[in-house]
C-alpha positions in Angstrom: 77.5 120.3 117.6 75.8 117.8 120.2 73.8 114.8 119.2 70.6 113.9 121.0 71.2 110.7 122.4 68.1 108.7 123.5 69.4 104.7 123.5 68.4 103.2 126.6 65.9 105.6 127.7 62.5 104.2 128.4 60.9 107.4 126.2 62.1 110.6 124.9 59.5 112.1 126.9 61.3 111.8 129.8 64.4 113.6 128.8 65.2 117.1 129.8 66.9 119.9 127.4 70.2 120.3 129.0 73.6 122.0 127.8 77.4 122.3 129.2 79.1 125.0 131.3 81.7 124.7 128.4 79.2 125.1 125.8 77.9 128.2 127.5 81.2 129.6 128.0 82.2 129.0 124.5 79.2 130.7 123.1 79.9 133.9 125.2 83.3 133.8 124.1 81.9 133.5 120.3 79.7 136.4 121.0 82.1 138.6 122.4 84.4 137.9 119.4 81.7 138.9 116.9 80.9 141.8 118.9 84.7 143.1 118.4 85.0 142.0 114.7 87.5 139.2 115.6 87.9 136.0 113.4 88.7 132.9 115.4 92.2 132.7 114.0 93.2 135.7 116.0 91.7 134.5 118.9 93.2 131.3 118.8 96.6 132.6 117.7 96.4 134.8 120.9 95.3 131.7 123.1 98.4 129.8 121.6 96.1 127.0 119.7 95.0 126.2 116.6 92.1 127.5 115.0 90.0 124.2 114.7 90.7 123.9 118.4 89.3 127.5 119.2 86.2 126.4 117.1 86.0 123.4 119.2 86.1 125.7 122.7 83.1 127.9 120.9 80.9 124.8 120.3 81.3 123.5 123.9 83.2 120.2 122.8 86.4 121.5 124.3 87.2 123.1 127.2 89.8 125.9 127.4 92.6 126.5 130.3 92.7 129.4 132.4 95.9 130.8 130.8 94.0 130.4 127.3 90.8 132.5 128.7 93.4 135.4 130.1 94.8 135.4 127.0 91.6 135.7 125.1 90.4 138.6 127.5 93.1 140.5 126.7 92.5 140.2 122.8 88.8 140.8 123.5 89.8 143.8 125.8 87.7 142.2 128.7 88.7 141.0 132.3 88.5 137.4 132.5 85.9 138.0 135.5 83.6 139.7 133.2 83.6 136.9 130.5 82.8 134.2 133.4 80.3 136.7 134.9 78.4 136.7 131.3 78.8 133.0 131.3 77.1 132.6 135.0 74.3 135.1 133.9 73.5 133.1 130.9 73.4 130.0 133.0 71.1 131.5 135.4 68.7 132.8 132.5 69.0 129.2 130.9 68.0 127.5 133.8 65.1 129.6 134.3 64.0 128.7 131.1 64.0 125.1 131.9 67.4 124.4 130.5 69.7 122.4 132.9 73.4 123.4 132.7 75.5 120.6 133.7 79.2 121.0 134.7 80.1 117.1 133.7 81.1 116.4 130.1 78.2 115.6 127.8 78.4 111.8 127.7 77.9 112.0 131.7 75.1 114.5 131.1 73.5 112.0 128.7 73.8 109.3 130.8 71.6 111.5 133.5 68.5 111.4 131.3 69.2 115.0 129.7 69.0 115.8 125.8 71.8 118.0 124.9 70.6 121.0 122.7 72.6 121.6 119.6 75.3 124.5 119.5 73.1 126.2 117.2 70.4 126.3 119.4 72.4 127.6 122.6 73.9 130.2 120.1 70.6 131.4 119.3 69.5 131.6 123.4 72.7 133.3 124.0 72.7 135.8 121.7 69.1 136.9 123.0 70.3 136.6 126.8 73.5 138.6 126.1 71.9 141.2 123.9 69.4 141.9 126.6 72.3 142.3 129.4 73.5 145.3 127.6 
């Protein structure tokens, strides 16, 4: 879960809600996994990583490699470009709601005056977005 950092800023009123692209992609993967009734261990095994690493990917704390994404897509029975399209669609919807999506790591985003929304809040937003896209 991302923490809200406010140290070094004049006021919290100047901060803007934000997330990162890896967090969005992780939440999309989590959503797709749940839709298929799979557990994290199954996708982690397919991707060649531990379940705890997969958990960090789904929470946006760690990025996944292209080959890990491709392996996960195979298990999810979806093309990698469809996963990325869902992530990009989610980014567009989040930005329409006033949430900045940074490509940078969380520490760099925070230094720009952005408050990273929690993984739980992001999950709720993306479930709504993704369920409407069906």
